[in-house]
C-alpha positions in Angstrom: 27.8 42.6 0.7 25.4 42.5 3.7 21.7 42.7 2.8 19.9 45.9 3.6 17.0 46.0 6.0 14.5 46.3 3.1 16.0 43.2 1.4 15.8 41.3 4.7 12.2 42.4 5.1 11.4 41.3 1.6 12.9 37.8 2.2 11.1 37.5 5.5 7.7 38.4 4.0 8.2 36.1 1.0 8.9 33.3 3.5 5.7 34.1 5.4 3.7 34.2 2.2 5.2 30.8 1.0 4.5 29.3 4.4 0.9 30.4 4.5 0.3 29.4 0.8 1.7 25.9 1.6 -0.4 25.4 4.7 -3.6 26.8 3.3 -3.5 25.4 -0.3 -5.0 22.0 0.7 -8.0 23.8 2.2 -8.7 26.1 -0.7 -6.1 28.9 -0.2 -5.4 32.1 1.8 -7.0 35.5 1.6 -5.3 38.9 1.0 -6.5 40.0 4.4 -4.7 37.2 6.1 -1.5 37.9 4.2 -1.7 41.6 5.0 -2.1 41.0 8.7 0.8 38.6 8.8 3.2 40.6 6.6 2.2 44.1 7.9 2.0 45.6 4.4 -0.8 46.8 2.1 -2.7 45.0 -0.6 -0.7 46.4 -3.5 2.5 45.2 -1.9 1.1 41.7 -1.5 0.2 41.7 -5.3 3.9 42.7 -6.0 5.1 39.7 -4.0 2.7 37.5 -6.0 4.2 38.8 -9.2 7.7 38.2 -7.9 6.9 34.7 -6.9 5.4 33.9 -10.3 7.9 35.8 -12.6 11.2 35.5 -10.7 10.8 32.4 -8.7 8.8 30.6 -11.4 6.3 29.2 -8.9 2.7 29.1 -10.2 -0.1 30.6 -8.2 -3.9 30.4 -8.6 -5.2 34.0 -8.4 -8.8 35.1 -8.4 -8.1 38.4 -10.1 -6.8 36.4 -13.1 -9.9 34.2 -13.2 -7.9 31.1 -12.4 -9.4 30.4 -9.0 -12.6 28.5 -8.5 -13.0 29.9 -5.0 -13.4 33.7 -5.0 -10.8 35.6 -2.9 -8.6 32.6 -2.2 -4.9 32.3 -3.3 -3.1 29.0 -3.5 -0.1 27.2 -5.0 -0.9 25.9 -8.5 1.3 22.8 -8.8 0.6 21.5 -5.4 1.9 22.0 -1.9 4.4 20.6 0.5 3.0 18.9 3.5 4.5 19.9 6.9 7.0 17.1 7.3 10.5 17.0 8.8 13.5 15.4 7.1 13.1 12.4 9.4 9.5 11.9 8.3 10.5 12.4 4.7 13.0 9.6 5.1 10.3 7.3 6.6 8.1 8.0 3.5 11.1 7.2 1.3 11.7 3.9 3.1 8.0 3.0 2.8 8.4 3.4 -1.0 11.4 1.2 -1.0 9.4 -1.6 0.6 7.2 -1.7 -2.5 10.2 -2.3 -4.8 9.5 -5.3 -7.1 5.7 -5.1 -6.4 2.8 -4.1 -8.6 3.4 -0.5 -7.5 7.0 -0.4 -8.8 6.2 1.5 -12.0 5.4 4.8 -10.2 7.8 4.6 -7.2 10.8 6.3 -8.9 8.6 9.2 -10.1 7.1 9.6 -6.6 10.5 9.5 -5.0 11.9 12.1 -7.4 8.9 14.3 -6.9 9.2 14.0 -3.1 12.9 14.8 -3.1 12.8 17.6 -5.6 9.9 19.3 -3.8 11.6 19.0 -0.4 14.8 20.5 -1.8 12.9 23.2 -3.7 10.9 24.4 -0.8 12.5 23.5 2.4 15.6 21.4 2.7 19.0 20.8 1.1 20.2 17.4 -0.3 22.6 17.2 2.7 19.7 17.4 5.1 18.0 14.3 3.8 20.9 12.1 2.5 18.3 9.6 1.0 20.8 8.0 -1.3 23.3 7.3 1.5 20.5 5.8 3.6 19.4 3.7 0.7 22.9 2.1 0.5 22.6 1.1 4.1 19.1 -0.6 3.8 18.7 -4.1 2.5 15.2 -5.4 1.8 14.5 -9.1 1.7 11.3 -9.4 -0.4 9.9 -11.6 -3.2 10.1 -9.5 -6.3 7.8 -9.9 -9.3 9.4 -11.3 -12.4 7.6 -8.7 -14.6 6.5 -5.8 -12.3 6.0 -3.4 -15.2 3.2 -5.6 -16.8 1.6 -6.3 -13.5 1.7 -2.6 -12.7 -0.1 -1.8 -15.9 -2.8 -4.3 -15.1 -3.0 -3.0 -11.6 -3.6 0.6 -12.8 -6.4 -0.6 -15.1 -8.1 -2.4 -12.2 -7.8 0.7 -10.0 -9.6 2.8 -12.8 -12.3 0.1 -13.2 -13.0 0.0 -9.4 -13.1 3.8 -9.4 -15.4 4.0 -12.4 -17.5 0.9 -11.5 -17.0 -0.7 -14.9 -16.7 -4.4 -15.7 -13.4 -5.9 -16.9 -12.4 -8.9 -18.9 -9.4 -10.6 -17.5 -7.2 -13.5 -18.7 -6.4 -15.4 -15.5 -4.0 -18.3 -14.9 -5.6 -20.9 -12.6 -2.9 -22.6 -10.6 -4.6 -25.9 -9.8 -5.5 -26.6 -13.5 -2.5 -24.9 -15.0 -4.7 -23.2 -17.5 -5.5 -19.6 -18.5 -9.1 -18.7 -18.4 -11.1 -15.7 -19.6 -13.4 -14.1 -17.0 -15.7 -11.0 -16.9 -15.6 -9.5 -13.4 -17.3 -6.7 -11.6 -14.4 -5.4 -9.5 -15.5 -4.7 -5.9 -12.1 -3.9 -4.5 -8.4 -4.9 -3.9 -6.7 -6.8 -1.1 -3.1 -6.7 -0.2 -1.3 -9.5 1.6 2.5 -9.3 2.1 2.8 -7.0 -0.9 0.8 -9.4 -3.1 -2.4 -7.8 -4.5 -5.6 -9.6 -5.1 -8.7 -8.5 -7.0 -12.1 -9.3 -5.3 -15.2 -9.1 -7.4 -18.2 -10.8 -8.8 -17.3 -13.3 -11.5 -20.0 -13.3 -14.1 -19.1 -16.8 -15.2 -19.6 -18.2 -11.7 -22.2 -15.7 -10.6 -20.4 -15.4 -7.3 -17.7 -13.4 -5.5 -14.2 -14.6 -6.4 -10.6 -13.6 -5.6 -8.0 -13.3 -8.3 -4.3 -12.8 -7.7 -3.2 -9.8 -9.7 0.2 -11.1 -10.8 -1.6 -14.1 -12.3 -3.7 -11.9 -14.6 -1.9 -11.6 -17.9 -4.2 -9.0 -19.4 -7.0 -6.6 -18.4 -9.6 -5.2 -20.8 -12.0 -2.6 -19.3 -15.5 -2.5 -20.6 -15.8 1.3 -20.3 -19.5 1.3 -21.3 -20.6 -1.6 -19.1 -21.2 0.0 -15.7 -22.3 -2.0 -12.7 -23.9 -0.9 -9.4 -21.7 -1.6 -6.4 -24.0 -3.4 -4.0 -24.9 -1.2 -1.0 -25.1 -4.1 1.3 -21.6 -5.3 0.5 -18.7 -4.3 2.7 -15.2 -5.4 1.8 -14.0 -4.9 5.4 -16.9 -7.0 6.7 -16.5 -9.7 4.0 -12.8 -10.2 4.9 -13.2 -9.7 8.7 -13.0 -13.5 9.6 -10.7 -14.5 6.7 -7.3 -15.8 7.7 -5.9 -14.5 4.4 -7.6 -13.4 1.2 -10.1 -16.1 0.8 -13.5 -16.4 2.5 -14.9 -19.9 2.5 -17.9 -18.8 4.6 -17.5 -21.3 7.6 -16.0 -19.7 10.7 -14.1 -22.2 12.9 -12.3 -22.1 16.2 -8.6 -22.9 15.7 -6.1 -23.5 18.6 -2.4 -23.9 18.2 0.3 -24.5 20.7 3.7 -22.8 20.1 6.7 -24.0 22.1 8.7 -21.7 24.2 11.4 -21.2 21.6 9.0 -19.1 19.5 6.5 -18.0 22.1 8.0 -14.5 22.5 7.7 -13.9 18.8 4.2 -15.1 18.6 3.1 -12.8 21.5 4.6 -9.8 19.8 2.5 -10.1 16.6 -1.3 -9.9 16.1 -1.9 -12.4 13.3 -5.7 -12.0 13.3 -8.2 -9.7 15.1 -9.7 -12.6 16.9 -6.4 -13.8 18.4 -6.3 -14.9 22.0 -3.2 -16.0 23.8 -2.9 -18.2 26.9 0.6 -18.6 28.5 1.4 -22.0 29.9 3.8 -22.9 32.8 6.4 -24.5 30.6 6.9 -21.2 28.6 4.8 -22.3 25.6 1.6 -20.5 24.5 -1.7 -21.6 23.1 -3.1 -19.2 20.5 -6.8 -19.4 19.5 -8.5 -17.9 16.5 -12.0 -17.6 15.1 -11.4 -17.8 11.3 -12.4 -19.0 7.9 -10.2 -19.9 5.0 -8.5 -22.8 6.7 -6.7 -23.8 3.5 -4.5 -20.7 3.8 -4.1 -21.2 7.6 -2.9 -24.8 6.9 0.0 -23.6 4.7 0.9 -20.8 7.2 1.0 -23.1 10.3 3.1 -25.8 8.7 5.9 -23.2 8.1 6.5 -23.3 11.9 7.6 -26.9 11.6 7.8 -28.7 14.9 7.5 -25.5 16.9 3.7 -25.4 16.4 1.1 -28.1 17.1 -2.6 -27.7 16.0 -4.8 -28.7 18.9 -8.2 -28.2 17.2 -10.1 -28.8 15.1 -9.3 -32.4 14.8 -9.8 -32.3 11.0 -7.1 -29.7 10.7 -4.7 -31.8 12.8 -5.3 -34.7 10.4 -4.7 -32.4 7.4 -1.4 -31.2 8.8 -0.4 -34.8 9.6 -1.1 -35.7 6.0 0.9 -32.8 4.7 3.8 -33.6 6.9 3.8 -37.2 5.7 3.5 -36.1 2.1 6.6 -33.9 2.5 8.5 -36.6 4.3 7.6 -39.0 1.5 8.8 -36.5 -1.1 12.2 -36.4 0.5 12.4 -40.1 0.9 11.6 -40.4 -2.8 14.3 -37.8 -3.6 16.9 -39.7 -1.6 16.0 -42.9 -3.4 16.3 -41.1 -6.8 19.6 -39.6 -5.8 20.9 -43.1 -4.8 19.8 -44.5 -8.2 21.6 -41.6 -9.9 24.8 -42.7 -8.2 24.6 -46.2 -9.5 
C-alpha cells in the first residue's frame, strides 16, 4: 500500500534529524531550534521524533531534559556517529585495515572492521553497496606476519597506555646480538613504525640514555602504574628521528651518495626514501642519489639489497663496509658449495 503524505513527511523529517545528529554529534550536538527550522515543525513534534528514535528505532540519544547531556541544550547520538564517507572511502579504510593483518595491531582489526561495516549498513548503506567480502577475496597481501600477533598486540596495548599515562614500564627484551633476554626499566617516550614493525623509544634506566626496542622482541611488559615520569619538554620525537635512516639515531650525520643503474633508476625516482634525498640524473640513464643521514648500520643493510644495481660512492668507509659484506656473503656460499660437495661423497 502506498505511503500517505503524512508518513512520507515523517520519514523525511526523521532522515533530516538523523543527518543533523550525525554531522553535529562530533561537535557537541544540535539544538532544538536548528531542528525546528530544518524540519518545519514545532518543539513538541521534535520531542516526539526523539522518542520514536529511541523507543522504536533503538538508537540512543543524549538529551538535556533527561540530564544526560553535559552541554545544555545540545542533542547528540549516544553510541557515536557515522563520519560522512562514501562506500568507496569505506572500502579504502577497510583495505588499510587489511594491511595491518599479522602485525601488532591484529587483535583489534576484526572488531574495528565489524563495527565499521555494521555502522555503515545500519545508517547509510546496504551490504550490496560495499561488497567488502568480495573485494577481500580479490586482494592478496605480501607481508611479513608475526608468529604470535596476539601476544605482541597485548604488549603493544600496555605500552600505549604507559605512554599516555607517562608511567615507567619493566620489559623483558631479547637482545639479538647476544641472544639473551634482559630486563629493563624504561620511561616510554613514544613509538616508531617502520614497514609495519613497531619500536619503542624511551629512556633506559639501566643505560641512562635513550634506546630503541623492537616491540615484537619484548616478551612481557609490566607497567609501574605508580611510578610516573615527566616527559622532557625539550625532547621531540620527530626532531630526534629527523636524520635517522631507519629507527636508530647514532648521532653522527653523514653525507651518503649512491649510484643506481638505469634498470632501477625509474623506481628510485618515484620514491622518497628520506627527507634529505637529492637526485641527479646522468647521461647513461643512471641516477646518483644523495642523503644526509645518521644510522648507517641500517642504511648498509638496505643498500646491499639492491645487489649490483647500486654502488655506494661515498663515504669511503661505507664503501669498504659494503665490500666486506659482499665478500662475506660470497664466502658463505663458497663454504656452502664445499659442504654440499662433501655431503655427496
